Every structure is written in C-alpha cells, then in structure tokens.
N, C-alpha and C positions, 0 to 999 in steps of 0.2 A: 644118911640123915633123912632122905626122903622116906625111907621105909619107917623110920621112927616117928616122923610127923604123921605119916599115913595111919600108923597104928594108933596114935593119940587121937586123931580125928575120928577114926573108926570107933574107938572107945566112947568118945563124946557123943557120936551119933547113936550108939547103943544106949547110952544113958538117957538120951532125949527121945528114944523110940522113933528115930528118923531112919527110914529105909534108904539104902544106897542104890542107885545114885540119888542124890538129894533132889528135892523139888527145886525148880528154878529160883524161887525167892530165897531159899536157904543157901543155895550155891552162890547167888549174887551177893548176899550179905557176907558170906565167907570170903569171897574175893575182895570185897571192900575192906574187910578186916585185915586181909593180907596187905593190901596197899597202904592202909593207915599204919599197920604194924611196922612196915618197912621204914617208916619215917621216925620211929623211936630211936633208931641207931644214930642218925645225924643229930637229932635233938639231944640225945645223951652226950654225944661228943661235944656239942656246942656248950651244954651246961658244964661238962667236965673241964672244958678249957676256960671257964670263967668269962666267956663272952656273953653278952646279953642276948636273950631270945626275944625278938620283937615281932610284931605282926608283919612288918615288912620282910623280915628274914623268912618267916614261915610262908608268906605269899610267894616269895621268889624261889625258895629252895624246896618246899614241900608240896605246895598245891599243884605245880606242873607234873610231879611224879604221880600224884593221886588221880588227877582228872585227865591228864594227857591233853590231846588236841580235842576240844569240844566241837560238836557238829556245827556247821555253818561258819567256821572260821577258815580263813584262807590257808593254803598249804605252806605259805612262807612266813610262818610264825616266828617272831623273834625269840631266840634262845634265852633262858633265864640268865641273868647276870650273876656273877660271883661277887656278892656284896662284901665279902671278906678279903678280896684281892687287894694288895697294896696299891695305893694311888700314886 
C-alpha cells in the first residue's frame, strides 16, 4: 500500500513539476492533508450510521487528532470524551 501511495504522490509531484524531496511548505501542506484526510473515515462512519454530525462531535473527535497537543499546554491534557458512549 505504501508503495502505491508513494507512486501516486510521485506522479502528482511530476505533474506539478515539484522536485523530490519536496520544499518544506509543500511537505507540511501534504502532512496537513494526511491528517485531515484521516478524519474522513470517522466522519463517513458517523454519517453512515445516521447519527448527527455536530460541531461538538467534530471538536471532540476530530480536532485533537489533527492538532494534537498545542504548544504551551500542560502535559496533563484531558483526553477527548466519547460523546457516543451510552450514559
């Protein structure tokens, strides 16, 4: 799978005339795309299960995976709550 994705990215770089290794800005934008793309699966599962997709759900389930621990926050950060868990 990694080889296939690598070939696809290499082809896209070739089409965009970007030399490998990519310049830092392009590499960082690519990493951001990976992080955001990872959230499509939980979002699709949520939509497929007919549960509502709210801003609160996105904030609790997606944002921590994209941004992680932001600088300046203490190391004892509270873990995201599973807002779908039975009460």
